[in-house]
C-alpha positions in Angstrom: -27.9 -71.7 13.5 -26.4 -69.1 11.8 -24.7 -71.9 9.7 -27.8 -73.2 8.4 -29.1 -69.6 7.7 -25.8 -69.3 5.6 -26.1 -72.2 3.9 -29.9 -71.8 2.7 -28.7 -68.3 1.1 -26.1 -70.2 -0.5 -28.3 -72.7 -2.0 -30.7 -70.5 -3.1 -28.5 -68.0 -5.0 -26.9 -71.2 -6.4 -30.4 -72.1 -7.9 -30.7 -69.1 -8.5 -27.8 -69.6 -11.2 -25.7 -66.4 -9.9 -23.3 -68.4 -7.2 -21.8 -71.3 -6.8 -20.4 -72.7 -3.6 -16.7 -73.9 -4.0 -15.0 -75.9 -1.4 -11.5 -74.7 -1.0 -8.8 -75.5 1.6 -7.4 -72.5 3.4 -4.7 -73.0 6.1 -5.4 -76.9 6.5 -9.2 -76.3 6.7 -12.2 -77.0 4.5 -14.3 -73.8 3.4 -17.0 -72.9 1.3 -16.7 -69.8 -0.3 -19.5 -68.6 -3.3 -18.3 -67.6 -6.6 -20.2 -65.9 -9.7 -20.9 -69.1 -11.9 -18.8 -69.0 -15.4 -21.2 -71.6 -17.0 -24.4 -70.1 -16.0 -26.3 -69.0 -19.7 -26.2 -65.0 -19.6 -29.4 -63.2 -18.9 -30.5 -61.4 -21.9 -33.4 -59.0 -20.4 -30.5 -57.8 -18.4 -28.2 -57.9 -21.2 -30.8 -55.9 -23.6 -31.5 -53.4 -20.6 -28.1 -52.6 -20.4 -27.4 -52.5 -24.2 -30.7 -50.2 -24.6 -29.4 -47.5 -21.5 -25.5 -47.5 -23.5 -27.5 -46.6 -26.6 -29.5 -44.2 -25.1 -26.6 -42.6 -23.4 -24.5 -42.1 -26.3 -23.7 -39.0 -28.4 -24.7 -39.2 -31.5 -23.1 -37.1 -34.2 -24.4 -35.4 -37.0 -23.8 -36.7 -40.1 -21.1 -34.5 -42.6 -23.4 -32.2 -44.5 -22.9 -33.3 -48.4 -21.6 -30.5 -50.4 -21.4 -30.3 -54.1 -17.6 -30.9 -54.4 -18.6 -34.7 -52.8 -21.1 -35.3 -55.6 -19.8 -37.5 -58.2 -19.3 -35.5 -61.7 -22.5 -36.7 -63.7 -24.5 -35.6 -60.6 -22.6 -32.2 -60.5 -23.2 -31.9 -64.1 -27.0 -32.6 -64.2 -27.4 -30.1 -61.1 -25.4 -27.4 -62.8 -27.3 -28.0 -66.2 -30.9 -27.6 -64.2 -29.1 -24.7 -62.8 -28.1 -23.0 -65.9 -31.7 -23.6 -67.4 -33.6 -22.6 -64.3 -31.2 -20.0 -62.1 -32.4 -20.2 -59.0 -30.3 -17.4 -57.8 -29.3 -18.8 -54.0 -26.8 -21.9 -55.6 -24.0 -23.2 -54.6 -23.1 -24.7 -57.6 -19.9 -23.1 -58.9 -19.7 -21.3 -62.4 -17.3 -23.5 -64.1 -18.8 -26.8 -63.8 -20.0 -27.1 -67.1 -17.7 -26.8 -70.5 -18.8 -24.2 -73.5 -19.9 -27.4 -75.2 -22.4 -28.1 -72.8 -23.6 -24.7 -72.3 -24.0 -24.3 -75.8 -25.8 -27.4 -76.2 -28.1 -26.4 -73.3 -29.0 -23.3 -75.0 -29.4 -25.0 -78.3 -32.3 -26.6 -76.5 -36.2 -26.0 -77.3 -38.3 -25.4 -74.6 -40.3 -28.6 -75.2 -36.5 -30.2 -75.0 -35.7 -28.2 -72.0 -38.8 -29.6 -70.3 -37.7 -32.7 -71.2 -34.3 -32.8 -69.9 -35.3 -31.5 -66.7 -37.9 -34.3 -66.1 -34.8 -36.9 -65.7 -33.0 -36.9 -62.5 -29.5 -34.7 -62.1 -27.1 -38.0 -62.6 -29.0 -39.3 -65.8 -28.7 -35.1 -67.1 -24.8 -35.4 -66.5 -24.1 -38.7 -67.9 -26.0 -37.7 -71.3 -23.9 -34.0 -71.0 -20.6 -36.5 -70.4 -21.6 -38.5 -73.5 -22.1 -41.5 -71.1 -25.5 -42.0 -71.9 -28.2 -41.0 -74.2 -31.7 -39.8 -73.0 -34.9 -40.6 -74.9 -36.1 -37.5 -76.9 -33.3 -35.6 -76.8 -31.0 -34.8 -79.8 -26.7 -36.1 -78.6 -25.2 -33.6 -77.3 -21.7 -33.0 -79.3 -18.3 -34.8 -78.5 -15.7 -32.0 -77.3 -13.9 -33.1 -80.5 -17.1 -32.1 -82.6 -17.7 -29.1 -80.2 -14.1 -27.9 -81.1 -14.9 -28.4 -85.2 -18.0 -26.5 -84.7 -16.4 -23.7 -82.8 -13.6 -23.1 -85.2 -16.3 -23.0 -88.4 -18.0 -20.5 -86.8 -14.7 -18.3 -85.7 -13.6 -18.6 -89.6 -17.1 -17.3 -90.6 -17.3 -15.0 -88.5 -13.4 -13.4 -89.5 -14.6 -13.9 -93.0 -17.4 -11.7 -92.5 -15.9 -9.3 -90.6 -12.9 -9.0 -93.4 -15.8 -8.8 -95.7 -17.2 -5.4 -94.1 -13.4 -4.3 -93.4 -13.0 -4.2 -97.0 -16.4 -2.6 -97.5 -15.6 0.0 -95.2 -12.4 0.8 -97.1 -14.2 1.3 -99.9 -16.6 3.8 -98.5 -13.2 5.6 -96.5 -11.7 5.9 -100.2 -14.6 7.3 -101.8 -15.2 9.7 -98.8 -11.6 10.7 -98.9 -11.9 11.4 -102.9 -14.8 13.6 -102.1 -13.1 15.7 -99.3 -10.1 15.9 -102.3 -12.1 17.4 -104.6 -14.0 19.8 -102.3 -11.1 21.1 -100.7 -9.3 21.4 -104.4 -11.9 23.6 -105.4 -11.7 27.5 -105.0 -13.7 29.3 -102.8 -15.3 32.7 -103.9 -13.9 35.2 -102.0 -16.3 37.6 -99.9 -15.8 41.4 -101.0 
């Protein structure tokens, strides 16, 4: 009776596809063993539940925050330009991001041109300032060589104006010295 019950259980498990009865000869005797069937397809519902539980148990690491240094140069320049035109006071943008040519270009824009520039995405603004892409409605920024030439001309004009001013000052100083010499050469009346 016990053997019949074991056979019923074995057949039920085999019908479920979980185990299979395999005849094995041990010590010269024929013995039936139950083994898990490798040919039975996996249980998709059970696997999905196990995967869901494993995913729920997994610790999710927060992504590293994106810093200014991690951005591409065009976006850095665009953000720095926006900060230069509209300072926020609590910005994390390093002050030396833009070169003198870009700063001079931004300072020379009209209020309408500034508003137009700020309407673009930071990457587009950076590409415009770097000379990679012209933006509609805005003048082209000078290239580094053009800006150097403009700066050189401005420095030469400033030096010439300073030299002319110094020559005027020297003439005035000479006139003042002449007047003082005349005053000192005159005889002062003696008090009695």
